[in-house]
C-alpha positions in Angstrom: 50.8 15.0 -22.1 49.3 14.2 -25.4 48.8 17.1 -27.8 45.6 17.5 -29.7 45.3 15.8 -33.1 42.7 16.4 -35.8 43.4 13.2 -37.8 41.8 9.9 -37.2 38.1 10.5 -36.7 36.2 7.3 -37.3 32.4 7.2 -37.9 30.3 4.1 -38.4 26.8 5.0 -39.5 24.3 2.2 -39.2 27.0 -0.3 -40.3 25.8 -3.9 -40.4 27.0 -7.2 -41.8 25.0 -10.2 -42.9 26.7 -13.3 -44.3 24.7 -15.7 -46.5 25.8 -19.3 -46.7 23.8 -22.1 -48.3 20.9 -19.8 -48.7 20.8 -19.1 -44.9 21.4 -15.5 -43.7 23.4 -14.9 -40.6 23.4 -11.3 -39.2 26.9 -11.0 -37.7 26.5 -7.3 -36.9 23.3 -5.5 -36.5 23.3 -1.9 -37.8 25.6 -0.1 -35.5 26.6 3.5 -35.0 29.9 4.5 -33.4 32.3 7.5 -33.4 36.0 7.3 -32.4 37.5 10.8 -31.8 40.9 11.6 -33.1 43.7 10.3 -30.9 41.3 8.3 -28.7 41.9 4.8 -27.3 38.7 2.7 -27.6 38.2 -1.0 -26.7 35.6 -3.4 -27.8 34.7 -6.2 -25.3 32.1 -8.9 -25.4 31.5 -12.7 -25.7 32.7 -14.7 -28.6 30.6 -14.3 -31.7 29.3 -10.8 -30.8 30.8 -9.1 -33.9 33.9 -7.5 -32.5 36.2 -8.8 -35.2 33.6 -8.2 -37.9 33.4 -4.5 -36.9 37.2 -4.3 -36.9 37.4 -6.0 -40.3 35.0 -3.5 -41.7 37.2 -0.6 -40.5 40.2 -2.4 -41.9 38.5 -2.7 -45.3 38.8 -6.4 -45.3 35.0 -6.8 -45.7 32.3 -4.5 -47.1 29.3 -3.9 -44.8 25.9 -4.9 -46.2 24.3 -1.8 -44.6 25.6 1.6 -43.7 29.0 3.2 -44.2 32.2 3.5 -42.3 34.5 6.6 -42.8 37.9 7.8 -41.7 38.3 11.5 -41.6 35.1 11.8 -43.8 36.4 9.5 -46.5 34.5 6.2 -47.1 36.5 3.1 -46.1 36.9 1.0 -49.2 39.4 -1.8 -49.1 42.6 -2.0 -47.0 44.9 1.1 -46.9 48.2 2.0 -45.1 46.4 4.7 -43.1 44.6 1.9 -41.3 47.1 -0.4 -39.7 46.1 -3.8 -38.3 47.8 -5.9 -35.6 46.5 -9.4 -35.1 46.9 -12.0 -32.3 48.9 -14.1 -34.8 52.0 -12.2 -35.6 51.8 -12.9 -39.4 55.6 -12.4 -39.9 57.4 -13.7 -42.9 59.7 -16.4 -41.5 62.3 -15.9 -44.2 62.8 -12.2 -43.3 64.6 -10.9 -40.3 62.8 -8.5 -37.9 64.1 -5.5 -39.9 63.3 -7.2 -43.2 59.7 -7.7 -42.1 59.4 -4.0 -41.3 61.2 -3.0 -44.5 58.9 -5.2 -46.6 55.8 -3.3 -45.3 57.5 0.0 -46.4 58.0 -1.1 -50.1 54.7 0.5 -51.0 56.1 3.9 -50.0 58.3 6.0 -52.3 61.5 5.4 -50.2 65.0 4.5 -51.1 66.5 1.3 -49.8 68.5 3.2 -47.2 65.5 5.2 -46.1 63.5 2.0 -45.6 66.3 0.6 -43.5 66.6 3.7 -41.4 62.8 3.9 -40.9 62.6 0.2 -40.0 65.4 0.6 -37.4 63.6 3.7 -36.0 60.4 1.8 -35.3 62.2 -1.3 -34.0 63.9 1.0 -31.6 60.6 2.5 -30.7 59.4 -1.0 -29.6 62.6 -1.8 -27.8 63.9 -4.3 -30.4 66.8 -2.6 -32.2 69.2 -5.3 -30.9 67.1 -8.0 -32.4 66.9 -6.4 -35.9 68.9 -9.2 -37.5 67.1 -12.1 -35.9 64.5 -14.2 -37.7 61.0 -14.8 -36.2 61.9 -18.3 -35.1 64.7 -16.8 -33.0 62.4 -14.4 -31.2 60.0 -15.0 -28.3 56.2 -14.4 -28.8 56.5 -11.0 -27.2 59.4 -10.0 -29.4 57.5 -11.2 -32.5 54.5 -9.1 -31.5 56.9 -6.1 -31.1 58.0 -6.7 -34.7 54.4 -6.8 -35.9 53.7 -3.6 -34.0 56.8 -1.9 -35.5 55.8 -3.0 -39.0 52.4 -1.5 -38.6 53.5 1.8 -37.0 56.2 2.3 -39.7 53.4 3.0 -42.3 52.3 6.0 -40.0 48.7 4.9 -39.7 46.0 7.3 -38.7 44.0 4.5 -37.3 45.5 1.5 -35.4 43.2 -1.6 -35.3 44.3 -4.3 -32.9 42.5 -7.7 -32.7 43.4 -9.5 -29.5 47.0 -8.6 -30.0 48.3 -9.8 -26.7 46.0 -12.7 -26.2 48.7 -15.4 -26.8 51.3 -13.8 -24.5 52.1 -14.9 -20.9 50.9 -12.5 -18.2 54.2 -10.8 -17.6 55.0 -10.2 -21.3 51.4 -9.0 -21.8 51.8 -6.3 -19.2 55.0 -5.2 -20.8 53.4 -5.0 -24.2 50.4 -3.1 -22.7 52.8 -0.5 -21.2 54.7 -0.3 -24.4 51.6 0.3 -26.5 50.4 3.1 -24.2 53.8 4.7 -24.4 53.8 4.6 -28.2 50.2 5.8 -28.3 50.9 8.8 -26.1 53.7 9.9 -28.5 52.2 9.0 -31.9 48.7 10.3 -31.2 47.1 7.5 -33.3 43.5 6.6 -32.9 43.3 3.1 -31.5 40.5 0.5 -31.7 41.4 -2.5 -29.5 39.5 -5.8 -29.4 39.9 -7.8 -26.3 38.1 -10.4 -24.1 40.0 -9.1 -21.1 37.9 -6.5 -19.3 40.8 -5.5 -17.0 43.0 -5.0 -20.0 40.3 -2.7 -21.5 40.0 -0.7 -18.3 43.8 -0.2 -18.1 44.2 0.9 -21.7 41.1 2.7 -22.8 39.4 6.1 -22.8 36.1 4.4 -23.8 34.9 0.8 -23.7 32.1 -0.4 -25.9 30.4 -3.6 -24.7 28.9 -5.9 -27.4 26.3 -8.6 -27.3 25.6 -11.5 -29.7 22.7 -12.8 -31.7 22.9 -10.5 -33.5 26.2 -8.7 -32.8 25.6 -5.2 -31.6 26.9 -2.5 -29.2 24.8 -2.5 -26.0 26.6 0.1 -23.8 29.6 2.3 -23.5 31.8 3.3 -20.5 34.0 6.3 -20.4 37.1 6.1 -18.3 38.5 9.4 -17.0 41.2 7.9 -14.8 44.4 9.9 -14.9 47.4 8.6 -17.0 49.8 7.0 -16.5 47.7 4.3 -14.8 48.8 1.6 -12.4 47.7 -1.7 -13.7 47.5 -3.1 -10.2 45.2 -0.4 -8.8 41.7 0.4 -10.0 39.7 3.6 -9.1 36.3 3.2 -7.5 34.8 4.1 -10.8 36.8 1.4 -12.6 35.7 -1.2 -10.1 32.1 -0.2 -10.6 32.4 -0.2 -14.4 34.2 -3.6 -14.3 31.3 -5.1 -12.4 28.7 -3.6 -14.8 30.7 -4.7 -17.9 31.0 -8.3 -16.7 27.2 -8.3 -16.0 26.5 -7.1 -19.5 28.8 -9.7 -21.1 27.3 -12.6 -19.2 23.7 -11.4 -19.4 21.5 -13.2 -22.0 20.4 -10.7 -24.6 
């Protein structure tokens, strides 16, 4: 059982994003309000171009919203910071560093000795089941293994909020299921608030406490589904409520808005 955590409360208050190119304004995200409770696992689903990645990038601090404000534990989000870790679909590993070297590099911003960085890197590589591959370079690792390194690198900074943008989208079905189970295991132990962007409704239902459905033109949240299914869950079996929610979510995604 997960214990209660008080860190990691996220609030978006009327957060919107409009890009202007060549004098033409494009509203990527209409003013949106959203709350993520500490330690919760939330997914965003929706069609391409509906603002999922824009919303995540605002929380990461990569872009500044044109309206509203996003906060983490009451503090305004301004620019990237270690307490907000990001895992992308592309692994973004340094090819000239080993798996351990990639994790250690992320720890150089912390006041740790070289031996402390090494020990911490090995701890998190072990947490993702990759301690035996610590001395291998990215080119020597499969896609699933590279994503494990990327996850270990992010977790090593002890983030309060974990932002994941289609992290398993490039993996084959078997590896994807393995990574999903690994993520849930780590989440249950680390108690990190997770926001997970995916196009896969079944993945969202398996992983999440809450699923927010987004629509495009402009990007916005149109509905939310709360999943009370017991954990651990069986990825091959859905509850009646999950079957109902799946049908409704797919309707919303394909419905013209």
